[in-house]
C-alpha positions as semicolon CSV with decimal commas, in nm:
position;residue;x (nm);y (nm);z (nm)
1;M;1,281;-0,866;-0,028
2;N;0,963;-0,802;0,169
3;I;0,706;-0,718;-0,099
4;T;0,444;-0,542;0,109
5;K;0,175;-0,279;0,065
6;G;0,456;-0,022;0,080
7;E;0,590;-0,145;-0,255
8;L;0,248;-0,094;-0,412
9;R;0,215;0,246;-0,246
10;N;0,548;0,364;-0,384
11;E;0,464;0,235;-0,732
12;L;0,144;0,440;-0,725
13;I;0,324;0,748;-0,591
14;S;0,577;0,724;-0,874
15;H;0,296;0,684;-1,127
16;F;0,123;1,003;-1,014
17;L;0,449;1,200;-1,000
18;I;0,581;1,096;-1,340
19;H;0,284;1,002;-1,559
20;H;0,037;1,258;-1,425
21;N;0,289;1,525;-1,320
22;I;0,099;1,613;-1,003
23;K;0,206;1,692;-0,649
24;V;0,172;1,407;-0,402
25;F;0,149;1,427;-0,023
26;V;0,269;1,121;0,170
27;A;0,234;1,043;0,540
28;S;0,418;0,714;0,594
29;F;0,411;0,632;0,963
30;E;0,619;0,311;0,950
31;E;0,938;0,443;0,792
32;S;1,158;0,751;0,790
33;N;1,121;1,017;0,523
34;A;1,474;0,941;0,402
35;K;1,377;0,581;0,331
36;T;1,048;0,679;0,167
37;Y;1,233;0,919;-0,061
38;K;1,483;0,651;-0,166
39;L;1,205;0,400;-0,229
40;V;1,005;0,641;-0,445
41;A;1,317;0,754;-0,633
42;G;1,393;0,388;-0,692
43;K;1,056;0,340;-0,862
44;V;1,118;0,643;-1,080
45;A;1,465;0,521;-1,182
46;S;1,384;0,146;-1,180
47;K;1,676;0,105;-0,941
48;I;1,731;-0,012;-0,582
49;F;1,864;0,276;-0,372
50;H;1,783;0,172;-0,014
51;D;1,964;-0,164;0,003
52;P;2,324;-0,123;0,134
53;K;2,421;-0,451;-0,036
54;R;2,352;-0,299;-0,378
55;D;2,586;-0,070;-0,569
56;F;2,448;0,282;-0,541
57;D;2,390;0,452;-0,878
58;F;2,449;0,817;-0,788
59;K;2,375;0,946;-1,138
60;A;2,039;0,765;-1,159
61;Y;1,955;0,885;-0,807
62;D;2,021;1,247;-0,901
63;I;1,818;1,220;-1,222
64;A;1,525;1,070;-1,032
65;G;1,556;1,346;-0,774
66;E;1,522;1,612;-1,044
67;K;1,207;1,444;-1,174
68;I;1,030;1,439;-0,837
69;K;1,170;1,765;-0,703
70;D;0,900;2,006;-0,582
71;K;0,630;1,741;-0,639
72;L;0,687;1,491;-0,355
73;M;0,571;1,621;-0,017
74;L;0,663;1,407;0,286
75;L;0,529;1,445;0,638
76;N;0,764;1,350;0,921
77;L;0,541;1,157;1,164
78;Y;0,734;0,835;1,218
79;Q;0,532;0,595;1,438
80;H;0,306;0,872;1,560
81;A;-0,013;1,011;1,415
82;E;-0,316;1,198;1,545
83;W;-0,604;1,280;1,312
84;K;-0,663;1,638;1,427
85;S;-0,310;1,751;1,338
86;L;-0,285;1,523;1,035
87;R;-0,607;1,673;0,901
88;E;-0,453;2,019;0,914
89;D;-0,138;1,891;0,740
90;I;-0,350;1,746;0,459
91;I;-0,538;2,074;0,415
92;Q;-0,210;2,267;0,400
93;A;-0,061;2,022;0,147
94;V;-0,369;2,042;-0,076
95;N;-0,363;2,421;-0,055
96;E;-0,002;2,401;-0,175
97;G;-0,105;2,197;-0,477
98;A;-0,115;1,831;-0,372
99;K;-0,373;1,636;-0,574
100;A;-0,310;1,288;-0,427
101;V;-0,279;1,208;-0,056
102;F;-0,129;0,881;0,073
103;L;-0,178;0,769;0,434
104;D;0,011;0,454;0,534
105;P;-0,108;0,289;0,748
106;I;-0,438;0,444;0,849
107;T;-0,439;0,212;1,152
108;N;-0,161;0,414;1,315
109;L;-0,430;0,671;1,387
110;T;-0,595;0,429;1,630
111;D;-0,293;0,314;1,830
112;G;-0,365;0,285;2,200
113;V;-0,743;0,249;2,180
114;S;-0,965;-0,058;2,209
115;S;-1,098;-0,245;1,906
116;A;-1,446;-0,103;1,952
117;E;-1,312;0,251;1,986
118;A;-1,082;0,197;1,687
119;N;-1,371;0,109;1,456
120;T;-1,567;0,413;1,569
121;L;-1,264;0,638;1,525
122;L;-1,181;0,498;1,179
123;Q;-1,541;0,547;1,071
124;S;-1,521;0,912;1,173
125;I;-1,183;0,960;1,004
126;T;-1,277;0,794;0,674
127;Q;-1,604;0,991;0,660
128;D;-1,417;1,316;0,723
129;L;-1,145;1,232;0,470
130;A;-1,398;1,136;0,202
131;A;-1,578;1,467;0,247
132;M;-1,248;1,658;0,235
133;A;-1,143;1,480;-0,085
134;L;-1,469;1,575;-0,256
135;D;-1,476;1,933;-0,130
136;M;-1,110;2,006;-0,200
137;D;-1,076;1,795;-0,516
138;F;-0,799;1,551;-0,430
139;L;-0,754;1,175;-0,435
140;A;-0,714;1,005;-0,097
141;L;-0,544;0,664;-0,076
142;M;-0,536;0,481;0,257
143;F;-0,333;0,172;0,336
144;C;-0,393;-0,060;0,628
145;H;-0,293;-0,391;0,779
146;L;-0,506;-0,702;0,754
147;K;-0,661;-0,891;1,040
148;A;-0,523;-1,243;1,080
149;P;-0,745;-1,510;0,923
150;D;-0,914;-1,752;1,160
151;G;-0,839;-2,070;0,963
152;H;-0,556;-2,278;0,824
153;I;-0,493;-2,552;0,572
154;S;-0,311;-2,878;0,633
155;G;0,033;-2,954;0,498
156;E;-0,125;-3,221;0,281
157;Q;-0,370;-2,973;0,130
158;R;-0,091;-2,720;0,073
159;D;0,121;-2,981;-0,106
160;K;-0,177;-3,063;-0,326
161;F;-0,217;-2,697;-0,423
162;Y;0,154;-2,673;-0,502
163;R;0,142;-2,984;-0,721
164;E;-0,141;-2,813;-0,910
165;E;0,087;-2,504;-0,941
166;K;-0,151;-2,298;-0,731
167;Y;0,033;-2,077;-0,483
168;I;-0,199;-1,780;-0,417
169;G;-0,565;-1,777;-0,319
170;L;-0,538;-2,095;-0,114
171;G;-0,839;-2,017;0,103
172;N;-0,874;-1,936;0,472
173;C;-0,510;-1,948;0,585
174;D;-0,222;-1,710;0,665
175;H;-0,198;-1,427;0,413
176;E;0,181;-1,456;0,403
177;W;0,142;-1,819;0,294
178;G;-0,102;-1,772;0,009
179;G;-0,430;-1,710;0,191
180;N;-0,721;-1,522;0,037
181;V;-0,778;-1,159;0,128
182;Y;-1,136;-1,056;0,204
183;S;-1,293;-0,715;0,257
184;N;-1,383;-0,785;0,618
185;Q;-1,017;-0,850;0,702
186;F;-0,919;-0,486;0,653
187;T;-0,870;-0,318;0,989
188;G;-1,165;-0,082;1,017
189;S;-1,326;-0,265;0,726
190;R;-1,683;-0,168;0,808
191;S;-1,613;0,203;0,780
192;M;-1,388;0,160;0,475
193;M;-1,648;-0,044;0,287
194;R;-1,899;0,235;0,340
195;K;-1,679;0,535;0,268
196;C;-1,418;0,421;0,014
197;N;-1,482;0,387;-0,359
198;F;-1,234;0,100;-0,396
199;L;-1,086;-0,168;-0,172
200;I;-0,785;-0,349;-0,315
201;G;-0,611;-0,642;-0,146
202;L;-0,257;-0,765;-0,207
203;E;-0,222;-1,144;-0,207
204;G;0,100;-1,344;-0,220
205;N;0,293;-1,640;-0,084
206;K;0,625;-1,599;0,100
207;D;0,674;-1,971;0,172
208;P;1,057;-2,008;0,182
209;A;1,021;-2,351;0,021
210;L;0,908;-2,182;-0,300
211;P;1,149;-2,043;-0,562
212;D;1,196;-1,666;-0,593
213;H;1,000;-1,633;-0,916
214;I;0,692;-1,768;-0,736
215;R;0,742;-1,576;-0,411
216;N;0,774;-1,250;-0,608
217;I;0,427;-1,281;-0,765
218;R;0,141;-1,083;-0,615
219;N;-0,227;-1,065;-0,698
220;L;-0,395;-0,726;-0,687
221;K;-0,750;-0,817;-0,590
222;L;-1,028;-0,565;-0,646
223;L;-1,262;-0,641;-0,357
224;E;-1,502;-0,347;-0,357
225;D;-1,604;-0,101;-0,628
226;R;-1,888;0,114;-0,498
227;E;-1,929;0,307;-0,823
228;F;-1,960;0,030;-1,081
229;G;-1,956;-0,297;-0,885
230;E;-1,659;-0,439;-1,074
231;S;-1,427;-0,707;-0,936
232;G;-1,117;-0,887;-1,056
233;V;-0,773;-1,029;-0,985
234;F;-0,466;-0,885;-1,155
235;P;-0,137;-1,078;-1,119
236;V;0,187;-0,878;-1,109
237;Y;0,552;-0,974;-1,072
238;W;0,804;-0,784;-0,861
239;S;1,147;-0,764;-1,026
240;K;1,439;-0,784;-0,784
241;D;1,658;-0,612;-1,047
242;T;1,447;-0,299;-1,092
243;G;1,228;-0,299;-0,781
244;R;0,925;-0,252;-1,007
245;F;0,599;-0,439;-1,055
246;I;0,535;-0,590;-1,397
247;E;0,182;-0,687;-1,499
248;L;0,159;-1,055;-1,593
């Protein structure tokens, strides 16, 4: 199982739908709406619905569907996004009652432009979105990819960490292999650090040499808190049986 930002996104979507009973608008540019729906329903039911190798629980799927019916709003923009039209879609969704807006990934809005232009564009988008969220009273959550780190650790150093039972937060190395996540590694990080109230990184280690119970651990790392200046690391475990995160 690829435990990515999408898993965290869907966990949060489910939380807002079920525990806060609010409408949620989701623009997920890297997957089809059918898959997004199954993933969110899976969080609600604590079941896996999108994996063809799993037995499909039709009853649980229908029950989950009733719980999120009329509250989950999905925008069909697979692999294509343009801020001008997306902005209008967000306004329409909020006017129809959406109180939380999920954009994943925000970097799809800068496809086809240079790095310098991308940063300028993301700064404009995040500033506009922040103002919209305040004026129209909704919560905006943006997800983005990380820039590759510029360092690495030796095999000897990695083995030493593993002997010490340290698998995450290994320093300046590949994120997929336990590297630290830093604020400046967020694509468009300069604009996000100025406009967003929180920046949260997801750290983990997918080294195939490690057992599943280690590879399924993630650290939620609070990197920026503009309001109160808090920070912290919160370990969670992803259950392959339920598809849910469990706080450790």
